[in-house]
C-alpha positions, -999 to +999 in steps of 0.1 A: -623+049-108-623+037-072-598+012-058-625-015-056-635-009-093-598-012-103-595-046-086-627-058-101-615-048-136-581-064-129-587-093-106-551-105-108-542-075-086-561-090-056-537-118-047-507-094-053-523-069-029-529-095-002-494-110-006-479-075-005-497-067+028-483-099+043-448-090+033-452-053+043-463-064+078-432-087+080-410-057+072-428-027+088-446-046+117-478-064+122-497-032+131-491-017+096-523-002+081-530+004+045-550+028+023-557+026-014-556+053-040-560+053-078-537+076-095-545+088-130-515+100-150-526+128-174-493+128-191-497+091-203-532+093-217-550+090-184-534+056-175-545+045-140-525+028-114-536+015-080-514+025-050-513+005-018-502+031+007-484+016+037-489+039+067-460+047+089-451+071+116-414+061+115-385+085+108-382+092+070-348+075+067-359+044+087-391+041+066-372+045+033-347+018+044-376-005+053-393+002+019-360-007+002-361-040+022-397-046+011-388-040-025-357-062-024-372-091-006-405-093-024-419-065-046-392-064-073-398-101-080-436-097-078-439-065-098-440-080-133-472-098-124-489-064-118-486-053-154-478-018-144-512-014-126-500-016-090-475+002-067-467+001-030-457+034-014-453+050+020-479+072+036-464+092+064-488+097+093-483+117+125-491+100+158-501+128+182-499+126+219-532+122+236-542+139+268-567+112+275 
């Protein structure tokens, strides 16, 4: 299943995703980019969960501290509305130096 199909099948996820992006940008910065992945857990009968991946090039410890802030200031309160179908996670990306 694609991320788009997941949101179509579970429309209550859309406002949570949009609110999560707003809160993530408050914590991580307005230039935060997002990708979406559907994870299928073979150990739980193929249950699927949509992951909103928050891209960061920050130091691991700094990024984890910011993720904790995101969780504590918004996600832990919002999570029950996701019915176990949505998670927010970090996606570490490298920003290379350009010779241009």
